N, CA, C, O and the ligand as a Tripos MOL2 file, in Angstrom:
@<TRIPOS>MOLECULE
protein
  285   283    72     0     0
PROTEIN
NO_CHARGES

@<TRIPOS>ATOM
      1 N          95.3980   92.2490  129.6540 N.3       1 MET1
      2 CA         94.3860   92.3570  128.3310 C.3       1 MET1
      3 C          95.0310   92.0440  127.2740 C.2       1 MET1
      4 O          95.9880   92.7710  127.0100 O.2       1 MET1
      5 N          94.7780   91.0690  126.4830 N.am      2 PRO2
      6 CA         95.4430   90.8650  125.3020 C.3       2 PRO2
      7 C          94.8270   91.5300  124.0910 C.2       2 PRO2
      8 O          95.4730   91.6670  123.0520 O.2       2 PRO2
      9 N          93.7470   91.8870  124.2050 N.am      3 ASN3
     10 CA         93.1010   92.3940  123.0510 C.3       3 ASN3
     11 C          93.1620   93.9770  122.9970 C.2       3 ASN3
     12 O          92.6520   94.7150  123.8400 O.2       3 ASN3
     13 N          93.7390   94.3110  122.0750 N.am      4 THR4
     14 CA         93.9540   95.9520  121.6170 C.3       4 THR4
     15 C          93.8520   96.3570  120.6150 C.2       4 THR4
     16 O          93.5090   97.5390  120.6020 O.2       4 THR4
     17 N          94.0540   95.7340  119.3280 N.am      5 SER5
     18 CA         94.0140   95.9100  118.1570 C.3       5 SER5
     19 C          93.1660   95.2390  117.1910 C.2       5 SER5
     20 O          93.5650   94.8840  116.0810 O.2       5 SER5
     21 N          91.9240   95.0610  117.6530 N.am      6 ASN6
     22 CA         91.0050   94.2830  116.6930 C.3       6 ASN6
     23 C          89.6400   95.0220  116.5340 C.2       6 ASN6
     24 O          88.5410   94.4670  116.5070 O.2       6 ASN6
     25 N          89.8570   96.2320  116.4420 N.am      7 ASP7
     26 CA         88.5370   97.1060  116.4080 C.3       7 ASP7
     27 C          88.1450   97.3890  114.9090 C.2       7 ASP7
     28 O          87.3760   98.3150  114.6530 O.2       7 ASP7
     29 N          88.6110   96.6860  114.0360 N.am      8 ARG8
     30 CA         88.2540   96.7830  112.5180 C.3       8 ARG8
     31 C          87.6760   95.5650  112.0710 C.2       8 ARG8
     32 O          88.2510   94.4950  112.2720 O.2       8 ARG8
     33 N          86.5350   95.6420  111.4550 N.am      9 THR9
     34 CA         86.0770   94.3850  110.8700 C.3       9 THR9
     35 C          86.4160   94.3100  109.3700 C.2       9 THR9
     36 O          86.3840   95.2900  108.6260 O.2       9 THR9
     37 N          86.7130   93.1720  109.0260 N.am     10 ALA10
     38 CA         86.9740   93.0360  107.5730 C.3      10 ALA10
     39 C          85.9430   92.8850  106.8220 C.2      10 ALA10
     40 O          85.3660   91.8010  106.9060 O.2      10 ALA10
     41 N          85.4310   93.8780  105.9110 N.am     11 ASP11
     42 CA         84.1170   93.8980  105.4550 C.3      11 ASP11
     43 C          84.4750   93.5400  103.8100 C.2      11 ASP11
     44 O          83.5280   93.5300  103.0240 O.2      11 ASP11
     45 N          85.7360   93.2750  103.3520 N.am     12 GLN12
     46 CA         85.8840   92.8670  102.1470 C.3      12 GLN12
     47 C          86.7530   91.4370  101.9480 C.2      12 GLN12
     48 O          87.6320   91.1610  102.7640 O.2      12 GLN12
     49 N          86.4970   90.6680  100.9730 N.am     13 PRO13
     50 CA         87.0790   89.5550  101.1520 C.3      13 PRO13
     51 C          88.4480   89.8090  100.6390 C.2      13 PRO13
     52 O          88.6150   90.7680   99.8850 O.2      13 PRO13
     53 N          89.5470   88.9700  101.0050 N.am     14 GLY14
     54 CA         90.8360   89.0270  100.3260 C.3      14 GLY14
     55 C          91.5660   90.2060  101.1540 C.2      14 GLY14
     56 O          91.3590   90.5380  102.3210 O.2      14 GLY14
     57 N          92.4610   90.7320  100.2390 N.am     15 ASN15
     58 CA         93.2840   92.1880  100.7450 C.3      15 ASN15
     59 C          92.2980   93.3190  100.9980 C.2      15 ASN15
     60 O          91.2380   93.4020  100.3770 O.2      15 ASN15
     61 N          92.6300   94.0740  101.8070 N.am     16 ALA16
     62 CA         92.0870   95.0550  102.1540 C.3      16 ALA16
     63 C          92.3400   96.1690  100.8340 C.2      16 ALA16
     64 O          93.3930   96.3710  100.2310 O.2      16 ALA16
     65 N          90.9220   96.8390  100.6060 N.am     17 GLN17
     66 CA         91.2750   97.7640   99.4530 C.3      17 GLN17
     67 C          91.4950   99.2170   99.7760 C.2      17 GLN17
     68 O          90.7910   99.6670  100.6790 O.2      17 GLN17
     69 N          92.1640   99.8500   99.3200 N.am     18 SER18
     70 CA         92.1900  101.2680   99.7750 C.3      18 SER18
     71 C          90.9450  102.0840   99.0710 C.2      18 SER18
     72 O          90.0850  101.5350   98.3830 O.2      18 SER18
     73 N          90.9870  103.1700   99.2970 N.am     19 THR19
     74 CA         89.7610  103.9850   98.6610 C.3      19 THR19
     75 C          90.1770  104.4030   97.3490 C.2      19 THR19
     76 O          91.3770  104.5580   97.1230 O.2      19 THR19
     77 N          89.3810  104.5840   96.5350 N.am     20 GLY20
     78 CA         89.8760  104.8870   95.2870 C.3      20 GLY20
     79 C          89.1820  104.0940   93.9390 C.2      20 GLY20
     80 O          88.0940  104.4520   93.4880 O.2      20 GLY20
     81 N          89.7660  103.2610   93.5150 N.am     21 ALA21
     82 CA         89.3210  102.5410   92.4130 C.3      21 ALA21
     83 C          89.6560  100.9980   92.6570 C.2      21 ALA21
     84 O          90.5130  100.3480   92.0590 O.2      21 ALA21
     85 N          88.7010  100.5000   93.7790 N.am     22 PRO22
     86 CA         88.7540   98.7870   93.6480 C.3      22 PRO22
     87 C          88.3450   98.2920   92.5370 C.2      22 PRO22
     88 O          87.3270   98.6150   91.9240 O.2      22 PRO22
     89 N          89.2670   97.3540   92.2020 N.am     23 MET23
     90 CA         88.9000   96.5800   90.9150 C.3      23 MET23
     91 C          89.1000   95.0460   90.9420 C.2      23 MET23
     92 O          90.1540   94.5040   91.2760 O.2      23 MET23
     93 N          88.0010   94.4200   90.5610 N.am     24 SER24
     94 CA         88.3400   92.8710   90.3750 C.3      24 SER24
     95 C          88.8770   92.5800   89.0860 C.2      24 SER24
     96 O          88.9030   93.3840   88.1540 O.2      24 SER24
     97 N          89.2990   91.4250   89.0580 N.am     25 PRO25
     98 CA         90.1650   91.0420   87.7390 C.3      25 PRO25
     99 C          89.1170   90.7500   86.7600 C.2      25 PRO25
    100 O          89.4620   90.3810   85.6380 O.2      25 PRO25
    101 N          87.6580   90.8940   87.1060 N.am     26 GLY26
    102 CA         86.7930   90.6030   85.9330 C.3      26 GLY26
    103 C          86.2240   92.0680   85.4870 C.2      26 GLY26
    104 O          85.4600   92.2330   84.5350 O.2      26 GLY26
    105 N          86.7310   93.1170   86.3470 N.am     27 ASP27
    106 CA         86.1470   94.3710   85.9630 C.3      27 ASP27
    107 C          86.8380   94.9100   84.5490 C.2      27 ASP27
    108 O          88.0120   94.7660   84.2100 O.2      27 ASP27
    109 N          86.0090   95.4230   83.9880 N.am     28 GLU28
    110 CA         86.5550   96.2610   82.7010 C.3      28 GLU28
    111 C          86.9230   97.5610   82.9740 C.2      28 GLU28
    112 O          87.6550   98.1600   82.1870 O.2      28 GLU28
    113 N          86.4510   98.1580   84.1420 N.am     29 ALA29
    114 CA         86.9120   99.5540   84.5000 C.3      29 ALA29
    115 C          86.6440   99.6710   85.8340 C.2      29 ALA29
    116 O          86.0080   98.7700   86.3820 O.2      29 ALA29
    117 N          87.0830  100.7960   86.5680 N.am     30 PRO30
    118 CA         87.0570  100.9700   87.8910 C.3      30 PRO30
    119 C          85.5150  101.2460   88.1480 C.2      30 PRO30
    120 O          84.6780  101.5700   87.3050 O.2      30 PRO30
    121 N          85.3580  101.0710   89.3240 N.am     31 ASP31
    122 CA         83.7850  101.4180   90.0040 C.3      31 ASP31
    123 C          83.7500  102.8970   89.7220 C.2      31 ASP31
    124 O          84.7400  103.6090   89.8870 O.2      31 ASP31
    125 N          82.6670  103.3130   89.3230 N.am     32 GLY32
    126 CA         82.2610  104.5950   89.0620 C.3      32 GLY32
    127 C          82.5540  105.3750   87.8410 C.2      32 GLY32
    128 O          82.1300  106.5100   87.6210 O.2      32 GLY32
    129 N          83.2890  104.6980   87.0900 N.am     33 THR33
    130 CA         83.5790  104.8970   85.5470 C.3      33 THR33
    131 C          82.3320  105.3690   84.7800 C.2      33 THR33
    132 O          81.3090  104.6830   84.8110 O.2      33 THR33
    133 N          82.3860  106.4330   84.1480 N.am     34 PRO34
    134 CA         81.1590  106.7660   83.4180 C.3      34 PRO34
    135 C          81.0410  105.6100   82.1130 C.2      34 PRO34
    136 O          81.9160  105.2490   81.3260 O.2      34 PRO34
    137 N          79.7830  105.2450   82.2110 N.am     35 GLY35
    138 CA         79.5740  104.4050   80.9260 C.3      35 GLY35
    139 C          79.6020  102.7800   81.2340 C.2      35 GLY35
    140 O          79.4050  101.8900   80.4070 O.2      35 GLY35
    141 N          79.9020  102.6240   82.6530 N.am     36 THR36
    142 CA         80.0590  101.3650   83.0820 C.3      36 THR36
    143 C          78.8980  101.1410   84.3250 C.2      36 THR36
    144 O          78.1840  101.9940   84.8510 O.2      36 THR36
    145 N          78.9700   99.8610   84.5590 N.am     37 GLY37
    146 CA         77.9720   99.6090   85.8140 C.3      37 GLY37
    147 C          78.1590   98.1210   86.2300 C.2      37 GLY37
    148 O          78.9530   97.4050   85.6190 O.2      37 GLY37
    149 N          77.5210   97.7250   87.1350 N.am     38 HIS38
    150 CA         77.7610   96.3610   87.7190 C.3      38 HIS38
    151 C          76.9330   95.4430   86.9670 C.2      38 HIS38
    152 O          75.8320   95.7660   86.5220 O.2      38 HIS38
    153 N          77.3950   94.4330   86.8400 N.am     39 ASP39
    154 CA         76.7030   93.2670   86.0000 C.3      39 ASP39
    155 C          77.1080   92.0240   86.6710 C.2      39 ASP39
    156 O          78.2450   91.9110   87.1280 O.2      39 ASP39
    157 N          76.1480   90.9950   86.7600 N.am     40 VAL40
    158 CA         76.4040   89.6810   87.2470 C.3      40 VAL40
    159 C          77.8020   89.0560   86.6330 C.2      40 VAL40
    160 O          78.1440   89.0330   85.4510 O.2      40 VAL40
    161 N          78.3470   88.6710   87.5230 N.am     41 CYS41
    162 CA         79.7580   88.2090   87.1530 C.3      41 CYS41
    163 C          79.6810   86.9620   86.3670 C.2      41 CYS41
    164 O          79.0530   86.0250   86.8610 O.2      41 CYS41
    165 N          80.2660   86.8150   85.1440 N.am     42 PRO42
    166 CA         79.9420   85.6230   84.2110 C.3      42 PRO42
    167 C          80.6330   84.3350   84.5010 C.2      42 PRO42
    168 O          80.4490   83.2090   84.0410 O.2      42 PRO42
    169 N          81.4750   84.7910   85.3810 N.am     43 ALA43
    170 CA         82.4840   83.4720   85.8180 C.3      43 ALA43
    171 C          81.5630   82.5230   86.9120 C.2      43 ALA43
    172 O          81.4880   81.2940   86.9180 O.2      43 ALA43
    173 N          80.9870   83.3500   87.7000 N.am     44 CYS44
    174 CA         80.1960   82.6590   88.6910 C.3      44 CYS44
    175 C          78.8460   82.6010   88.7820 C.2      44 CYS44
    176 O          78.2290   81.7780   89.4580 O.2      44 CYS44
    177 N          78.3570   83.4910   88.0900 N.am     45 GLY45
    178 CA         76.8150   83.7850   87.7090 C.3      45 GLY45
    179 C          76.1500   84.4850   88.8290 C.2      45 GLY45
    180 O          74.9640   84.3940   89.1470 O.2      45 GLY45
    181 N          77.0830   85.2000   89.3870 N.am     46 GLY46
    182 CA         76.5290   86.1410   90.7460 C.3      46 GLY46
    183 C          76.5710   85.4010   92.1270 C.2      46 GLY46
    184 O          76.0480   85.9360   93.1040 O.2      46 GLY46
    185 N          77.1020   84.3430   92.2140 N.am     47 SER47
    186 CA         77.1090   83.5510   93.3930 C.3      47 SER47
    187 C          78.4880   83.8260   94.2590 C.2      47 SER47
    188 O          78.6320   83.4970   95.4360 O.2      47 SER47
    189 N          79.4480   84.4770   93.4640 N.am     48 GLY48
    190 CA         80.6680   84.8660   94.1510 C.3      48 GLY48
    191 C          81.4190   83.5590   94.3720 C.2      48 GLY48
    192 O          82.4380   83.7140   95.0450 O.2      48 GLY48
    193 N          81.2090   82.4820   94.0310 N.am     49 LYS49
    194 CA         81.7360   81.3290   94.2500 C.3      49 LYS49
    195 C          81.9360   80.3580   93.1690 C.2      49 LYS49
    196 O          80.8980   80.1240   92.5490 O.2      49 LYS49
    197 N          83.1170   79.6410   92.7130 N.am     50 VAL50
    198 CA         83.2350   78.9740   91.6950 C.3      50 VAL50
    199 C          83.9200   77.6180   92.1180 C.2      50 VAL50
    200 O          85.0960   77.5420   92.4730 O.2      50 VAL50
    201 N          83.1910   76.7330   92.0520 N.am     51 GLY51
    202 CA         83.6610   75.2900   92.6300 C.3      51 GLY51
    203 C          83.7750   75.3410   94.1020 C.2      51 GLY51
    204 O          84.4880   74.4990   94.6480 O.2      51 GLY51
    205 N          83.1900   76.1800   94.7730 N.am     52 GLY52
    206 CA         83.3370   76.0160   96.0590 C.3      52 GLY52
    207 C          84.2550   77.1570   96.6240 C.2      52 GLY52
    208 O          84.1880   77.4930   97.8070 O.2      52 GLY52
    209 N          85.1490   77.7610   95.6950 N.am     53 ALA53
    210 CA         86.0270   78.6320   95.8940 C.3      53 ALA53
    211 C          85.6810   80.1270   95.6610 C.2      53 ALA53
    212 O          84.8210   80.3930   94.8210 O.2      53 ALA53
    213 N          86.3090   81.1390   96.3650 N.am     54 THR54
    214 CA         85.8810   82.4350   95.8960 C.3      54 THR54
    215 C          86.1650   82.6530   94.5580 C.2      54 THR54
    216 O          87.2340   82.1940   94.1560 O.2      54 THR54
    217 N          85.3890   83.3040   93.6980 N.am     55 CYS55
    218 CA         85.4420   83.4790   92.3830 C.3      55 CYS55
    219 C          86.5970   84.6800   92.0570 C.2      55 CYS55
    220 O          86.4700   85.8540   92.4030 O.2      55 CYS55
    221 N          87.5650   84.2110   91.4330 N.am     56 SER56
    222 CA         88.6930   85.0110   91.0770 C.3      56 SER56
    223 C          88.3870   86.2000   90.0760 C.2      56 SER56
    224 O          89.2220   87.1000   89.9750 O.2      56 SER56
    225 N          87.4340   86.2300   89.4700 N.am     57 GLU57
    226 CA         86.8860   87.3530   88.4780 C.3      57 GLU57
    227 C          86.2800   88.4100   89.1440 C.2      57 GLU57
    228 O          86.4680   89.5390   88.6920 O.2      57 GLU57
    229 N          85.5500   88.2560   90.1870 N.am     58 CYS58
    230 CA         84.7290   89.2150   91.1030 C.3      58 CYS58
    231 C          85.2510   89.4500   92.3150 C.2      58 CYS58
    232 O          85.0270   90.5120   92.8960 O.2      58 CYS58
    233 N          85.9430   88.5690   92.7930 N.am     59 ASN59
    234 CA         86.5820   88.4990   94.1210 C.3      59 ASN59
    235 C          85.4260   88.2010   95.2560 C.2      59 ASN59
    236 O          85.2570   88.7520   96.3430 O.2      59 ASN59
    237 N          84.7510   87.2260   94.6760 N.am     60 GLY60
    238 CA         83.5090   87.0630   95.6620 C.3      60 GLY60
    239 C          82.1670   87.7380   95.6730 C.2      60 GLY60
    240 O          81.1270   87.2720   96.1400 O.2      60 GLY60
    241 N          82.3550   89.0000   95.0430 N.am     61 THR61
    242 CA         81.3370   89.7260   95.0290 C.3      61 THR61
    243 C          80.1690   89.7280   94.2640 C.2      61 THR61
    244 O          79.1690   90.4230   94.4470 O.2      61 THR61
    245 N          80.3980   88.7790   93.2700 N.am     62 GLY62
    246 CA         79.1600   88.2210   92.4230 C.3      62 GLY62
    247 C          78.9390   89.2220   91.1400 C.2      62 GLY62
    248 O          78.1990   89.0100   90.1790 O.2      62 GLY62
    249 N          79.7110   90.2820   91.3550 N.am     63 GLU63
    250 CA         79.3670   91.3000   90.4050 C.3      63 GLU63
    251 C          80.6550   91.9890   89.7880 C.2      63 GLU63
    252 O          81.5480   92.3540   90.5530 O.2      63 GLU63
    253 N          80.7650   92.1710   88.4400 N.am     64 VAL64
    254 CA         81.8070   92.9380   87.9630 C.3      64 VAL64
    255 C          81.2860   94.3210   87.3010 C.2      64 VAL64
    256 O          80.1410   94.5750   86.9290 O.2      64 VAL64
    257 N          82.2140   94.9870   87.2620 N.am     65 ASN65
    258 CA         82.0030   96.4480   86.5410 C.3      65 ASN65
    259 C          82.4820   96.3170   85.0070 C.2      65 ASN65
    260 O          83.5870   96.0060   84.5610 O.2      65 ASN65
    261 N          81.2320   96.6730   84.3220 N.am     66 VAL66
    262 CA         81.5840   96.4350   82.6120 C.3      66 VAL66
    263 C          81.0160   97.6630   82.3190 C.2      66 VAL66
    264 O          80.4350   98.4970   83.0120 O.2      66 VAL66
    265 N          81.3770   97.5830   80.8680 N.am     67 GLY67
    266 CA         80.7960   98.8410   80.1270 C.3      67 GLY67
    267 C          79.5110   98.4520   79.7240 C.2      67 GLY67
    268 O          79.2530   97.3390   79.2660 O.2      67 GLY67
    269 N          78.5060   99.5800   79.9310 N.am     68 ILE68
    270 CA         77.2900   99.4830   79.5030 C.3      68 ILE68
    271 C          76.7550  100.6110   78.4940 C.2      68 ILE68
    272 O          76.2560  101.6970   78.7880 O.2      68 ILE68
    273 N          76.9800  100.0930   77.2940 N.am     69 GLY69
    274 CA         76.9450  101.1520   76.4690 C.3      69 GLY69
    275 C          75.3030  101.3520   76.0910 C.2      69 GLY69
    276 O          74.8640  102.4520   75.7540 O.2      69 GLY69
    277 N          74.5870  100.3290   76.1780 N.am     70 GLY70
    278 CA         73.3350  100.5080   76.0000 C.3      70 GLY70
    279 C          72.7630  100.5010   74.6390 C.2      70 GLY70
    280 O          71.5650  100.5900   74.3690 O.2      70 GLY70
    281 N          73.8030  100.3800   73.7650 N.am     71 ALA71
    282 CA         73.5550  100.0230   72.3430 C.3      71 ALA71
    283 C          72.7470   98.9750   71.8620 C.2      71 ALA71
    284 O          72.6310   98.7920   70.6500 O.2      71 ALA71
    285 ZN         82.5390   85.9570   90.0830 Zn       72 ZN72
@<TRIPOS>BOND
     1     1     2 1
     2     2     3 1
     3     3     4 2
     4     3     5 am
     5     5     6 1
     6     6     7 1
     7     7     8 2
     8     7     9 am
     9     9    10 1
    10    10    11 1
    11    11    12 2
    12    11    13 am
    13    13    14 1
    14    14    15 1
    15    15    16 2
    16    15    17 am
    17    17    18 1
    18    18    19 1
    19    19    20 2
    20    19    21 am
    21    21    22 1
    22    22    23 1
    23    23    24 2
    24    23    25 am
    25    25    26 1
    26    26    27 1
    27    27    28 2
    28    27    29 am
    29    29    30 1
    30    30    31 1
    31    31    32 2
    32    31    33 am
    33    33    34 1
    34    34    35 1
    35    35    36 2
    36    35    37 am
    37    37    38 1
    38    38    39 1
    39    39    40 2
    40    39    41 am
    41    41    42 1
    42    42    43 1
    43    43    44 2
    44    43    45 am
    45    45    46 1
    46    46    47 1
    47    47    48 2
    48    47    49 am
    49    49    50 1
    50    50    51 1
    51    51    52 2
    52    51    53 am
    53    53    54 1
    54    54    55 1
    55    55    56 2
    56    55    57 am
    57    57    58 1
    58    58    59 1
    59    59    60 2
    60    59    61 am
    61    61    62 1
    62    62    63 1
    63    63    64 2
    64    63    65 am
    65    65    66 1
    66    66    67 1
    67    67    68 2
    68    67    69 am
    69    69    70 1
    70    70    71 1
    71    71    72 2
    72    71    73 am
    73    73    74 1
    74    74    75 1
    75    75    76 2
    76    75    77 am
    77    77    78 1
    78    78    79 1
    79    79    80 2
    80    79    81 am
    81    81    82 1
    82    82    83 1
    83    83    84 2
    84    83    85 am
    85    85    86 1
    86    86    87 1
    87    87    88 2
    88    87    89 am
    89    89    90 1
    90    90    91 1
    91    91    92 2
    92    91    93 am
    93    93    94 1
    94    94    95 1
    95    95    96 2
    96    95    97 am
    97    97    98 1
    98    98    99 1
    99    99   100 2
   100    99   101 am
   101   101   102 1
   102   102   103 1
   103   103   104 2
   104   103   105 am
   105   105   106 1
   106   106   107 1
   107   107   108 2
   108   107   109 am
   109   109   110 1
   110   110   111 1
   111   111   112 2
   112   111   113 am
   113   113   114 1
   114   114   115 1
   115   115   116 2
   116   115   117 am
   117   117   118 1
   118   118   119 1
   119   119   120 2
   120   119   121 am
   121   121   122 1
   122   122   123 1
   123   123   124 2
   124   123   125 am
   125   125   126 1
   126   126   127 1
   127   127   128 2
   128   127   129 am
   129   129   130 1
   130   130   131 1
   131   131   132 2
   132   131   133 am
   133   133   134 1
   134   134   135 1
   135   135   136 2
   136   135   137 am
   137   137   138 1
   138   138   139 1
   139   139   140 2
   140   139   141 am
   141   141   142 1
   142   142   143 1
   143   143   144 2
   144   143   145 am
   145   145   146 1
   146   146   147 1
   147   147   148 2
   148   147   149 am
   149   149   150 1
   150   150   151 1
   151   151   152 2
   152   151   153 am
   153   153   154 1
   154   154   155 1
   155   155   156 2
   156   155   157 am
   157   157   158 1
   158   158   159 1
   159   159   160 2
   160   159   161 am
   161   161   162 1
   162   162   163 1
   163   163   164 2
   164   163   165 am
   165   165   166 1
   166   166   167 1
   167   167   168 2
   168   167   169 am
   169   169   170 1
   170   170   171 1
   171   171   172 2
   172   171   173 am
   173   173   174 1
   174   174   175 1
   175   175   176 2
   176   175   177 am
   177   177   178 1
   178   178   179 1
   179   179   180 2
   180   179   181 am
   181   181   182 1
   182   182   183 1
   183   183   184 2
   184   183   185 am
   185   185   186 1
   186   186   187 1
   187   187   188 2
   188   187   189 am
   189   189   190 1
   190   190   191 1
   191   191   192 2
   192   191   193 am
   193   193   194 1
   194   194   195 1
   195   195   196 2
   196   195   197 am
   197   197   198 1
   198   198   199 1
   199   199   200 2
   200   199   201 am
   201   201   202 1
   202   202   203 1
   203   203   204 2
   204   203   205 am
   205   205   206 1
   206   206   207 1
   207   207   208 2
   208   207   209 am
   209   209   210 1
   210   210   211 1
   211   211   212 2
   212   211   213 am
   213   213   214 1
   214   214   215 1
   215   215   216 2
   216   215   217 am
   217   217   218 1
   218   218   219 1
   219   219   220 2
   220   219   221 am
   221   221   222 1
   222   222   223 1
   223   223   224 2
   224   223   225 am
   225   225   226 1
   226   226   227 1
   227   227   228 2
   228   227   229 am
   229   229   230 1
   230   230   231 1
   231   231   232 2
   232   231   233 am
   233   233   234 1
   234   234   235 1
   235   235   236 2
   236   235   237 am
   237   237   238 1
   238   238   239 1
   239   239   240 2
   240   239   241 am
   241   241   242 1
   242   242   243 1
   243   243   244 2
   244   243   245 am
   245   245   246 1
   246   246   247 1
   247   247   248 2
   248   247   249 am
   249   249   250 1
   250   250   251 1
   251   251   252 2
   252   251   253 am
   253   253   254 1
   254   254   255 1
   255   255   256 2
   256   255   257 am
   257   257   258 1
   258   258   259 1
   259   259   260 2
   260   259   261 am
   261   261   262 1
   262   262   263 1
   263   263   264 2
   264   263   265 am
   265   265   266 1
   266   266   267 1
   267   267   268 2
   268   267   269 am
   269   269   270 1
   270   270   271 1
   271   271   272 2
   272   271   273 am
   273   273   274 1
   274   274   275 1
   275   275   276 2
   276   275   277 am
   277   277   278 1
   278   278   279 1
   279   279   280 2
   280   279   281 am
   281   281   282 1
   282   282   283 1
   283   283   284 2
@<TRIPOS>SUBSTRUCTURE
     1 MET1         2 RESIDUE 1 A MET
     2 PRO2         6 RESIDUE 1 A PRO
     3 ASN3        10 RESIDUE 1 A ASN
     4 THR4        14 RESIDUE 1 A THR
     5 SER5        18 RESIDUE 1 A SER
     6 ASN6        22 RESIDUE 1 A ASN
     7 ASP7        26 RESIDUE 1 A ASP
     8 ARG8        30 RESIDUE 1 A ARG
     9 THR9        34 RESIDUE 1 A THR
    10 ALA10       38 RESIDUE 1 A ALA
    11 ASP11       42 RESIDUE 1 A ASP
    12 GLN12       46 RESIDUE 1 A GLN
    13 PRO13       50 RESIDUE 1 A PRO
    14 GLY14       54 RESIDUE 1 A GLY
    15 ASN15       58 RESIDUE 1 A ASN
    16 ALA16       62 RESIDUE 1 A ALA
    17 GLN17       66 RESIDUE 1 A GLN
    18 SER18       70 RESIDUE 1 A SER
    19 THR19       74 RESIDUE 1 A THR
    20 GLY20       78 RESIDUE 1 A GLY
    21 ALA21       82 RESIDUE 1 A ALA
    22 PRO22       86 RESIDUE 1 A PRO
    23 MET23       90 RESIDUE 1 A MET
    24 SER24       94 RESIDUE 1 A SER
    25 PRO25       98 RESIDUE 1 A PRO
    26 GLY26      102 RESIDUE 1 A GLY
    27 ASP27      106 RESIDUE 1 A ASP
    28 GLU28      110 RESIDUE 1 A GLU
    29 ALA29      114 RESIDUE 1 A ALA
    30 PRO30      118 RESIDUE 1 A PRO
    31 ASP31      122 RESIDUE 1 A ASP
    32 GLY32      126 RESIDUE 1 A GLY
    33 THR33      130 RESIDUE 1 A THR
    34 PRO34      134 RESIDUE 1 A PRO
    35 GLY35      138 RESIDUE 1 A GLY
    36 THR36      142 RESIDUE 1 A THR
    37 GLY37      146 RESIDUE 1 A GLY
    38 HIS38      150 RESIDUE 1 A HIS
    39 ASP39      154 RESIDUE 1 A ASP
    40 VAL40      158 RESIDUE 1 A VAL
    41 CYS41      162 RESIDUE 1 A CYS
    42 PRO42      166 RESIDUE 1 A PRO
    43 ALA43      170 RESIDUE 1 A ALA
    44 CYS44      174 RESIDUE 1 A CYS
    45 GLY45      178 RESIDUE 1 A GLY
    46 GLY46      182 RESIDUE 1 A GLY
    47 SER47      186 RESIDUE 1 A SER
    48 GLY48      190 RESIDUE 1 A GLY
    49 LYS49      194 RESIDUE 1 A LYS
    50 VAL50      198 RESIDUE 1 A VAL
    51 GLY51      202 RESIDUE 1 A GLY
    52 GLY52      206 RESIDUE 1 A GLY
    53 ALA53      210 RESIDUE 1 A ALA
    54 THR54      214 RESIDUE 1 A THR
    55 CYS55      218 RESIDUE 1 A CYS
    56 SER56      222 RESIDUE 1 A SER
    57 GLU57      226 RESIDUE 1 A GLU
    58 CYS58      230 RESIDUE 1 A CYS
    59 ASN59      234 RESIDUE 1 A ASN
    60 GLY60      238 RESIDUE 1 A GLY
    61 THR61      242 RESIDUE 1 A THR
    62 GLY62      246 RESIDUE 1 A GLY
    63 GLU63      250 RESIDUE 1 A GLU
    64 VAL64      254 RESIDUE 1 A VAL
    65 ASN65      258 RESIDUE 1 A ASN
    66 VAL66      262 RESIDUE 1 A VAL
    67 GLY67      266 RESIDUE 1 A GLY
    68 ILE68      270 RESIDUE 1 A ILE
    69 GLY69      274 RESIDUE 1 A GLY
    70 GLY70      278 RESIDUE 1 A GLY
    71 ALA71      282 RESIDUE 1 A ALA
    72 ZN72       285 GROUP 0 **** ****
């Protein structure tokens, strides 16, 4: 029986992210930082893809965490 270690599904694109503060290159702050929130990634417009490839700014999530001063 060759199948022994495949019980985890990859729910994140790219490398596995440990718990804590996963950040994409386009993020201004770690997720959960007060005064910040998710916004549509300006690089891919929320599609998560640029030119057919995974957006490098949001890691394909289509969102980035940016400061939301509200001012
Ligand atoms: Zn993006």
